[in-house]
N, C-alpha and C positions, 0 to 999 in steps of 0.2 A: 503494499500500499504506500502510495506517496501522497503527500499533502503538507499543509502547514495550518497552524490555527494561529489568529490575531488575538491579541489579549492586552488589556491596559491594567497593570497591576497598581491598583490604589495605595496599598500599603506594602510595597516592596520589601521593606524591612522586616516584614514579618514572615516573608517567605525564605526557606533555608537556601544557603547559596548553592548547595547541591542541585537544587531543583533546575539551575541554571546551566549545569555543565554539559559540555559536548558529549554526545553518545555517539561512539564509533559503530557503525552499522556494518554487519557482515554480509556482504554480497549473498543474494539468494542463491540457495543450491550449496553454498559453501559451510554453513552451519552444522556441528555434530551435536544434535538435541539428545542424544544418548548420554552427554555429559551434565545435561540440565538437572538441576533438583527439584522435584515437583514442589509447589506450594501445598501449603497445609489444608485440609478440607474446609477450614472456616474462611480462608483467603479465596479458595477455588469457588466457594458458594458466592461470595462478594463479585468475583470476575463472571461468573455465570450469570447473576442477576443483572449485569449490564447489558445482556444482549436479550432479554425479556421483551417482548413485545406482544399487543392485543391481536389475538388472533380473529381478525376481522375480514370481509372481502375487499379486495384490493380495487375492485371495480377499474380495471384497465380501459383505457380509451385511446384508440390511435388518433392522434391529433393532426398527423401530416403523413403522407405517404408518397414517394419519388418512386416511379417506375421507370422512370427515363433511361437509366443505365440499362445496357443491354444484359448483363450477366448478374445483376444483383436488384435489391430494393432497399430504399431508406426509409425508415419509418420514425417517427416521433412519437413515441408512447407516455402517457401520463397515468398515474394509478394514485389512490389514496396512500398516504402513509399508514403505516399499521401502528400507530401510536398517538393517543390523545387527539384523536379524531381530526387530524390536520390534512 
């Protein structure tokens, strides 16, 4: 996954310096996960809960469709988010 998050730190002094350290990323496919230590069950449940969502209908809708290319089709699809009725 690639991306970034913009943030304004209102009380930067209250944030540990370690939170701003550079993290060296291992290129995908080169990490040896057999050397990793699993987190305790209590921490795993916290991680797992971050990915919970309301199991509701997504109601997909094709917003735009372009069939002009000879070998493929481009579609813009929208759908309801699976959280907070957004």
